[in-house]
N, C-alpha and C positions, 0 to 999 in steps of 0.2 A: 504493500500500500504506500503510495507517495505521500509526501508531507502535505500537499494540497488536498488530497483526498481525506487525510486525517483531520485537517483543519475544517474542511467542509462538514464532516460528520459531527465534530464537536460543537460547532457554532450554529449549524443549520439542521436541526433534527427533523424539520418538516420536509417531506420529499416533494412537495408541490412548488408553487412559485414563492419567491421571497423578495424582500427589498433589494434594489440594485446598489444602493449607496446610502450614506447618512443623509444626503440631500433628498433622496427619494423618501426616506422616513419623515423628514421635516415637512416636505410638501404634502405627503399623503395624510399625515396627522393634522396638518393645518386645514386641509380641505374637510377632513372628518369633523374637526372641531367647529368649523363654520357652519356645518349642517346640523349640529347637535342641539337643537332647540327643544329642551324639555325631555323628550323620549330618546336620550342619547344611546341607550342600549340597542334600539332598533337600527340606528345609523351605524353603530360600530359593527354589529353582526353582518349587516348587508355589505359594508365596505370591505371588511377584512376577510370574510368567509366567501361571500357570493361573488364580489367583483374582483378583488385582488387575489383571492385564494391563498393568502399567507397562512391561513389556519383552516383545518377541517372543522366541522361542527363539533366533533368530540373534543378537539383541542381547544376550541374557543370556549366551550362549556367549562372545561377544567380550568383554563386560565382565568376566565371570568369569576369562577368560584373563589379562586385565590385572591384576585383583585378585590372582590367584594368584602372579604373578611379582614383585609389589611386596613390599617388606618389611612384616612385620606380618601379623596374622590376615586371611585373604582375605575373609571376610564383613564385617569391619570396613572394609576397603578399599572393598568394593562399596557399603556404606552411605554412605560419604563421597562416592563418585563419583555415586551417584544423588541424594543430597541437594544436592550442588553443581550438578548438571545442571539441576534445576528451580528452586532457590531460592538459588543461590549459596553463599557462605561460611556464612551463617546456616542454610541448609538442611542443609549438611554437618554442622554442629554438632548440629542437631536430630536427624538420623538417627543420628549417633554416640552421642548421649546416650540415644536409645532402645535402641541395641544394648547399652550397657554398664551403665546404671543398675540395673535390676532384677536382671540376672544377677550383678552385683557383690555386691549385698546377699545374694542366695541363696547364692552361693559362700562368702561369709564365714561365713554361718550353718552351711552344711553342713561347712565345714572345721573349725569348732569342734566340731560333733557327731561328724563322721567320725573325728576324731583319736583317739578312744577305742576305736574298733572296727576301725581300718584293717587290723590284723594278724590278724583272725579269719578262718577259712576261709570263712565265709559271705560276708563282704564281698569277699574276693578272688575268689570264684566269681561274685558279682554283677558285678564289674567286667569279668571275662573275657566273661561273657555279653553285657553291653552293648557291649563292643568288637566282638563278632561281628555284632551287630545293626547297629552303625554302619557297619561295612564293607559289609554287604549293602545298606544304604540308599544309600551312595555309589555302589556298583556299579550298582544299579538306575537311579539318576538318570543316570549316565553312558550307560547303554544307551538311556534315553529321549531323550537329547540327540543321539544319533547322527544322527537324521534332519535336524537343523539343518545338518549338514555337506554336505548335498546342494547347498546354494547357495554353498558355499565356493569362492572363485576358484581354488583349487589343484586341485579335483576330489576325489572320494571316494577314488580309488586312492592319491594322494599323502598324503591325510589319514590313511588307514589305515596306510600305511607309516610315517609319522612317529609315530603312536600306538604301533605295535608296537615301533619302535626305542626309544622312550622307556621302554616297559614292560621291554624286555630290559635296557636300560642301568641302570634303577633297581631293578627287581624281581629280576632274575637276577644281573647283574654287580655290583650294589651300588655303582654309581658315585655320587659326591656330587651332590646335586641341583643345586647351583650350576653345575657343569660341564655337566650335561645341559641345563640351561636355556640356558647360553651357547652350547653346541655345537649341539644339535638345534634349540633355539629360534631361534638365529641363522640356521641353514640354512633353517628354515621361513619366517622373516621375509623373507629375501632371495628365496626362491622365490616367495612370495606377491607381493612387490613386482614381480618380473619378470612374473608372470602378469597383474597389474593393468596394467602398462605395455603388455603385448601386447593387452589388450582395449580400451585407450583408442583412440579414433578418431584417425587420423593428421591432423596439423595441415594445414589447407587442403583436406582431403577433403570431398566434397559430403555 
């Protein structure tokens, strides 16, 4: 195996398409950030999985789960993970810069403009309408990603059970998110580890 082959395998685990350069990362995440009004999950999944094909649905689901439980905005965490995966620390910085530069400028401008009309009924109604659209986008993306759970080591039944349990705990019982992550998430991690151990070939087996 040549050195180039070895470097490619260690930095680019995904066998499909990948970013061509750190500039490609910056531009791609800038475009993604400029589209992410409210329902950013839907935009991220469409851009990275369906259009650019940097991730499969299964890889996206796994990476998003990690980004979701880490401190900070989940999409920012995801951009850091992807940038680092392909180009190391500089790639992570390039992806992060793409996610934050233009949205920061736009937010500062909108904050200055919106400050004078924030209390008007029209502005309040617009915000409520955008909130409903964002919720719909997130729900639609979640439904689209259900198929990726078919290959989950725990099986669809357990995955559905954990999803329902999380929904009841957060949506109905209003439990704090951190305790749900530690409780339900911890149980899920232990169960997945047990399932992975059960599927590993026994040492010394033919």
